[in-house]
N, C-alpha and C positions, 0 to 999 in steps of 0.2 A: 770089874764087870763091864762088858761092852754096853754101849748105849743102844745099839741097834735093837729095836723092838718092832713087832708087827703093829700096824695101825690100830687094830681093835684093842690090843693091850695098851698102847700109848693113850688112846682116848679114855680107857677105863681108869687110868691113873690120874687124869686131869682133874676131875671133880674133887677127889680126896685132897690133892695138893692145894687146889685153889681155895677150898673152904678153910683148910688149916692155915694157909698163908694169910687169910684175911681176918682171922678171929680177933687179932689184937690191933688191927689198923686204926690209928687215931685219925678219923676223917672229919671230926666236927670242927667248925670254925675256931673253936677255943684252943685247939691243940696245934703244935708245930707239925706240919705235914712231913712225913719221912722222905728222905732222898732215895734214889734208885738203889744205892748200895746196901740198903737195909732189907731188901727183898732177895729171895733166892733167884737163880737163873732158870728156873724150871720152864717158864713161858718160852723164852727163845730156844732152850734146849729141845722142847717139844716141836717147835716150828723148824728148828734145824734138822731134826730127824725126819720130819715130813718133807723138807726140801730135798733131802737125799733120795727119798722114794720118788718124788716128783721128777727129779733129774734123771733117775734111772729109767722111769717108765713113761716119760713124755716123749712123743716122737720128735726127732730133730735135735735133741739136746746132746750134741757132740761136745767134746771138751771145751772149745772156745765159747760156745753158746752157754754151757754150764757155768764157766768161770764168770761170765758177765752177770748171770743171775745171782750168784753168791755175792758178787761185789755190790750190787744194788740192794739186795736184802740187808746186808750188813750196814751200808750207809744209811738206809731208811731207818733201821732200828736205832742207830746211834743218834741221828739227828732228831728223832722223835723223843729220845730220852735225855738228851744233853742238858736241857734246863733243870733236870733233877740230878745232875752229876756235878756237885760243887768242885770247882777247880778245872773243869773242862769247858771247851768252847766249840761252837759250831764250826764245821769245815767249809762253810760257805765262804767263797773268796779265797779258799786255801787249796781246794782241789780244783782241777781245771774246769773253768767256766760254770761253776756252781754259784748262782746268784743267792743273795741272802734270802732266807726263808722267813716266814711270818714269826714274829716274836710270840713267845708263850705268855698267855694271860692267866696268872695263877688263880685269881679268885680265892677260893678256899682250898686250892691245891689240886694236884693230880694223883691218881692211883697209877703208879708207873707200870705195874704188870698189865693193867688194862690198856695203857698206851701201847706197850710192846705188842700185845695180842692184836690190837686193831691195826697197827702199822704193818706187822708181818703178814696178817691175813690179806690185807689190801694189796701188798706187794706180790704175794703169791698168786693172786688172781691176775694181776697185771702181767707177771713174768711167765706164767704157765697157762695161758688161756686155752691151749690145745691139749691140756692134760686129759687123761682118760676120764670117762664119766664117774667112775668110782673115786678117782682122786680129786675131782672137783667137789664131790660130796664130802670127801675127807677134809678138804680145806674148810668148807662150811661148818662141818661138825666140830672140828678142833676149835675154831673161833667161838662157836656157840657154847661148847662145853666150858671154856674159860670164862666167857662173858656171863653165862648163866650163874656160875658160881660166884663171880665177883659182884654181880649186880645185887645179889641177895645180902651182901654184907657191907658194901661201900655206899656212902651217901649218894643219893640219886643224881644231884647236880655234879658231883665230883666224877661219878661214873660216866655221865653223858659227855662232860667236858673231856675226859680222858679218851673216850672212844673217838671223839671228833679230832683231838690232837693227833692220834695215831693215823687216822685216815687222811687228814689234810697234809700231814708230813709225807706220807706215802704218795699221795697225789702229786706233790711238788717234786719228789725224787723221780717219779715215773716220767713226768713232763721233761725233767732234765735229761733222763735217759734217752728220750726220743731223738736227740740230736747227736748221738755218739757214733752213728753209722753201723751200729750193731743191732738196732731194733728189729725184732722178728727174724733174727738170724736163723732160727730153726726152720724157716720156710725156704731158705736159700743156701743150704750147705754146699751145694754143687752148682754154682751159677754157670749157665750155658754160654755166657759171653767171654769166659776166660779161655785164652789160648796160651798154653805154656810155651816158653821159648824153646828152641831146638838147637842142639849143638853138643859137642863132646863134653861129657861130664855133667850134663844137665838132667834134671829130673824127668822121668817118664812114668806114667801110671804103672803100678806094680801088680803082679799076679796075686790073687787071694788064695789062701790056704783051702778055702771051701771049694775051689775050682770055678767060682763065679768069675765073670769078666772083670778086668781091672776097673777100678773106680776113677773118675776124674778128680781133679784137685779139690780138696775140701777147704772152703772158706779162703780162697786166694786173696781176698781184699781185707781180711781181718786185721792185718797190720796197719790199716789206715784208720782204725777206730780210735776214738778219743780215750786216752788213758786217764786214770784218776790223779796220779802223782807224778808221773814222768813229765818233765818240764817242756817237752817239745810236742805241741799238738800236731797230730797227723804224721809224725815221724819220730816215734819214741826210741827207735834204735840209735839215734844220735845221742841219747842220754845214757843208754846202757849198751854200747856197741861192742859185740864180741870180736869184731874184726873178721876178716875172711877166713875160710877153712884152708887147709893145705892145698897147694896148687894141684889140679887134677893131673894125673899121670898114670899111664899103664906100665911104666918101666919098673921091673923088679928092683927093689932097693930104694925107690923113691919114697918120700914121706907118705904120699897118698896110698901107694901100693902096700906099704908096711901096715897102715891102718886097716886096709881091707883084709890083709892076711890075719891080723889080730881078730877081726870079727869072724872070719872063716874058721880059724882054729878054735875060737871060744865056743862056737856053736857045735862043732864036731866033737870037741872034748869036754863039753859041759858036764859037770858033776850033777848028781841028783839035787844037791842043795842049790846049785846055781840055776837049775831048771825051776825049782820051787820059787826062788827069788824072782825069776823072769815072769812066772805066772802070777805070783802074789801082787806084783806091781803093774801088771798089764792093764787093769782097770778099764776094760772094754766098755764102750757105751752100750746101753741096753741090758747089760748084765750087771754092771756096777754103777755107782754114781759118778763115774769118770775120774781121771786123775785129780782135778781140782776138788771134786767131791770127797776123794780119799783124804786130802789135806783137811777139809772142813770136818769130816768125820772124826779125825784125830782131835781137832779143837773141841768138839762136842764131848767126846769120850773123856778127855782129860779134865775139862771144866766140870763135868758131872762128878768125876772121881775126887776132885779137889774141893767140891762143894762151893764153887765160885758164885759170886753174887750177880745180880742183874746188871749193875753198872760195869763190872769187869767184862761180862760177856758181850755187852753192847760195844765196848771198845774193841774187844778181841775179834768179834764177828766182823766189824767194819775193817779192821786192819788186815785180817787174814783173807776176807773176801776180796778186798781191793787189791791185795798182793797177787792172788792167783789170777785175777782179771787182768791187771797190768802185765803180768808175766806172759800171758797168752798173746797179748797185743805185741809186746816186744819180740817174742819168739817168732810169731807169724810174720812180722816185718822182716826178720832175718831170713826165714825160710824162703820167702818169695823175692827177697833181694838177691840171694845167692843161687836159689833154684838148684841145689846140689842133688845129684842122683843118690838113690838108696843103695846100701850094701848089696842087697839081693840082685840089683841090676848089674852092678860092677862085677860081683863075684861070679855070677852065672855067665857073664860075657868074657871075662878075662882070667878066671882062675879055675872054676869047676862048674860046668853047665848043670850038673845034677845036685849041686848044693841047695839047701833050703833052710828057711828060718824055723825057729822054735815057736815064736808067737807071730801073729799076723802083722805084716807091714802096713801101717796106716797110709791113707791116700793123700800124701802131701810131701813136699821136699824134706830132705834130711837134716839140714843144718840151720838152727841149732835144735837140740833135743827138747821137745815140749815137756817130757817128764822131768828132765834135768832143770829146765828154767823154772817151771812152776814149783818144783820141790825146793830149789834154792831160794825162791822168793817166799813161799808159804812157810817153810820150816825156819827161815831166818826170823820171821815174825813170831812163830811159836816159841823159838828159843828166847827171844826177847821177853815174851809174856811169862814163860814158865821157868826159864833159867837155862844157861848154857850147858850145864851138866845134869839136866833133868833126865832121869832114866824112866822109861815107860815101855809098855807093851801095846802093840797095835792090834786091836781086835776088829778092824774094819770089815774083814771078810769072814768072820766067824760063821755067818749065815750061809756062806758058800762052801763051807767045809775046810777052809784053809787053816793051817796051824798058825796061831798068833805069833808075831815076830817081836822080839824085844831088842831095845836099843839103849845105849848109855847116854845118848844125846840126840838132839834133832839133826845136828850135822851128820852124825852117823847114819841116820835114817835117810837123809837127803842123798848121801853118797850111795847108799844101797839102791834107792829108787832109781838113781841115774845109771848106775852100772848094770842094773837089770836089763836095760835096753841093749847093752853089748851082749850079754848072755843070750838074749832073745834073737840076736841077729838083726836088730832094727837100726842101730846107729854106730857110726864110727866114733873112735875115742875123742876126737876133737869136738864133735857135737855134744858129747857128754860132759867133758871137763869144762869147756868154755860155756856150755849151757848152764851149768851150776853157777859159774861165776856171773853170768848174765843175770840169773835169777837172784843171786844175792845182791847184786846192784839194784834190782827192782825192789827187793825187800828193804834195802836201806832208804830208798826214796819214800816208801810208805812210812817207815818208822820216823822219817824226818818231818812228816806232817805235824803241825802244831795242834795236837789234840788238847793239850793242857794250856791253860791260860798262862801268860808270862807272869813270873813272880813280880809283885808290886814293890 
């Protein structure tokens, strides 16, 4: 069953879950306080669902901006809960420039679902301050629904301490986020001071299928943002370098011309299934929660289906969110390092002036493919979490009327997400194939972070 629910339905479910989850909580000083893995993941699942809605409906949440929000939501959740996750350790000093956070003072313990609720509510307000009025109310309402249910069953001191723990951790993570060069990116998707380089084979703004004028470059400085796990601050591409694309050429038979012909023929001869694949993975901002939101939606769907616990989802949210965030930083560094023109520009100038794309060409350079990099990164993490041969059905776009798509593995899903951009006329083959490799390199960097304490 897909996770996607309307906000009213989501809120209606909260009280029933919260009350039942607290009935047997041992919160008196005389009992051993339970760890996070003894609770269900319903709190972060509800907040994850709301984050998808916020991403889709908040102005300015383009894919890079969205990926950043998922990264910090996941990190805040993990850091808030890690004292209640035996065998795990804080990522302070382990992700780039994150200083140690305040130590947890247990007293009579924490109620970890309350900690999670408080942390995610606080981060949502920080990361989506320009959300619609209805969605700002939804943030308040979701927090209040969980808090009201928990407060009626959890010891008062434990509840208060848990709320404070969540908020102070979120405060610290938000302060950390202010220095990454991506803060308030939703306000400057198209900075006016960027002047793209000019020359043969270089990117130029592309026509829109709507007939509107071409848009300028989206987030041209995003590749300078601080990543979480890639080891080179300010220049992550050195860590996961895809290398240059094929040399630009207009000569028939050249590697570059051959790649252009492949895109040309793929769009002209696209089968109905290939068109469906192109549209399923398009993940346009404002209509969907964007490509990184698609990856996060899969995490939430599968975690719910598997009945995963709170500790699992704290780790998984952090890993997957940081993976898609670092993927967009690495990808955008490559895009504006090479500034390669889009297929539509090349094909209309050198092959067929009447050729057109199946899905809209986004307003930034071609190489590497953002869909490919973020899918390679995010799906590598999901494969590590659920298994390399984990079969699943993707229900992300059920609400849009798309037929769910099924896969035998996350690698297969990543490959389809990547090749969808060839079917749509968006990317050359090298941007797709090397983009997936670049993304998997990013995923490996995230998976190498020492979430677990070293064995003693």
